[in-house]
C-alpha positions in Angstrom: 19.0 0.6 -19.5 20.9 1.1 -16.2 21.5 3.9 -13.8 25.1 4.6 -12.9 25.6 6.8 -9.8 27.8 7.3 -6.8 27.5 4.7 -4.0 25.7 7.2 -1.8 23.1 8.3 -4.4 19.5 8.1 -3.3 17.7 9.5 -6.4 18.3 7.8 -9.7 17.1 10.3 -12.3 19.1 9.3 -15.4 19.8 6.0 -17.2 21.9 5.0 -20.2 22.1 2.2 -22.8 24.4 1.8 -25.8 24.6 -0.7 -28.6 26.7 -0.9 -31.8 25.2 -0.3 -35.2 26.7 -0.8 -38.7 27.4 3.0 -38.7 28.7 3.4 -35.1 26.5 3.4 -32.0 23.0 4.0 -30.8 23.0 5.7 -27.4 19.9 6.1 -25.3 19.9 8.6 -22.4 16.8 8.7 -20.3 15.8 11.1 -17.5 13.0 10.7 -15.1 9.8 12.5 -16.3 8.4 14.4 -13.4 6.0 16.3 -15.6 3.5 13.5 -15.4 3.2 14.0 -11.7 3.6 17.8 -11.3 0.8 19.7 -12.9 1.6 23.2 -14.2 0.5 26.0 -11.8 0.0 23.8 -8.8 1.6 24.7 -5.4 4.0 21.8 -6.0 5.0 23.2 -9.4 5.4 26.7 -8.0 7.6 25.4 -5.1 9.7 23.3 -7.5 10.1 26.3 -9.8 11.2 28.5 -6.8 13.8 25.9 -5.8 14.9 25.4 -9.4 16.9 22.2 -8.7 17.9 19.9 -6.0 20.7 21.2 -3.9 23.5 18.8 -2.9 25.7 19.3 0.2 28.2 16.9 1.6 26.1 14.3 3.5 22.7 16.1 2.7 20.4 16.8 -0.2 17.5 19.3 -0.3 15.4 17.9 -3.1 13.5 20.0 -5.6 10.4 17.7 -5.1 9.1 15.9 -2.1 11.0 12.7 -1.3 8.0 10.6 -2.2 8.4 11.8 -5.7 12.1 12.4 -6.1 13.2 9.1 -4.4 10.0 7.2 -5.2 7.9 7.2 -8.3 10.2 9.6 -10.2 13.3 7.6 -9.4 14.5 5.2 -12.1 14.8 2.4 -9.6 15.8 -1.1 -10.9 13.2 -3.7 -11.9 10.3 -1.3 -12.1 8.7 0.6 -15.0 9.1 4.4 -14.9 8.1 7.3 -17.1 11.0 9.1 -18.7 12.1 11.4 -21.4 14.6 9.8 -23.8 17.2 11.2 -26.1 17.9 8.5 -28.8 21.1 9.3 -30.6 23.0 7.7 -33.5 26.7 8.4 -33.3 29.1 7.4 -36.1 32.5 5.7 -35.5 34.2 9.2 -35.5 32.1 10.3 -32.5 29.8 12.6 -34.5 26.1 12.7 -33.7 24.4 11.8 -36.9 20.8 12.0 -35.7 18.8 12.3 -32.5 15.3 12.2 -31.4 13.5 13.1 -28.1 10.5 11.3 -26.9 8.5 10.2 -23.9 9.0 6.6 -22.8 8.4 4.0 -20.3 11.7 2.4 -19.2 12.7 -0.5 -17.0 16.1 -0.2 -15.4 17.9 -3.5 -15.4 20.5 -2.5 -12.7 21.6 0.2 -10.3 25.3 0.4 -10.8 27.9 2.5 -8.9 30.8 4.2 -10.6 33.2 1.9 -8.7 31.3 -1.3 -9.8 31.3 -0.1 -13.4 35.0 0.7 -13.4 35.9 -2.6 -11.7 33.9 -4.5 -14.4 35.5 -2.5 -17.2 39.1 -2.8 -15.8 39.0 -6.4 -14.7 35.8 -8.0 -16.0 34.7 -8.3 -12.4 31.0 -8.8 -12.6 30.6 -9.0 -8.8 26.8 -8.4 -9.0 26.2 -11.1 -11.7 24.5 -8.6 -14.0 22.7 -10.0 -17.0 24.7 -10.3 -20.2 22.6 -7.4 -21.7 23.9 -5.1 -18.9 27.5 -6.0 -19.2 27.4 -5.8 -23.0 25.8 -2.3 -22.8 28.5 -1.2 -20.3 31.2 -2.4 -22.7 29.6 -0.6 -25.6 29.2 2.6 -23.4 32.9 2.5 -22.6 33.9 2.0 -26.2 31.7 4.9 -27.2 33.2 7.0 -24.4 36.7 6.3 -25.7 35.6 7.5 -29.2 34.0 10.6 -27.8 37.1 11.4 -25.7 39.3 11.1 -28.8 36.9 13.4 -30.7 36.9 15.9 -27.8 40.7 16.0 -27.6 40.9 16.5 -31.4 38.7 19.6 -30.9 41.0 20.9 -28.1 38.6 20.0 -25.3 39.8 20.5 -21.7 39.9 17.8 -19.0 38.9 18.9 -15.5 40.0 16.6 -12.6 38.4 17.3 -9.3 37.4 15.3 -6.3 34.2 15.3 -4.4 34.2 16.6 -0.9 33.0 14.3 1.8 32.4 14.9 5.5 
């Protein structure tokens, strides 16, 4: 599993992995599991509930949880084990989800990848970070699955939104 975020990201709260199967693909999507660190009804839980989510501004973030949690033990940093919630999906060659399962897990991110690094690798095979073969193989499988899902989305009449982030 790897995290793929913008170059300026500080909290890594989701990770992905893909591999081919005889029927299509297996896709794992993991999110950091903060529930192990935030007990229901505690002041921390109530404050997080009031905030609802982290708020992102150009150049600044107001996290839902204290930085020690959001950027620390609840962040899916590379090369450390972290608690997570996983959605384990099996997707056929036509892009249809055939089955899925949610479960708690312990994951180990093998790399922190930026969007630019991932795209450079996929376009040119430029492995500037010398990622392990397992990481580059998963990236290639993720991209192939993305292409299948895009075709399926367009067949359903899905809309593409192109926007750019605002930076100050």
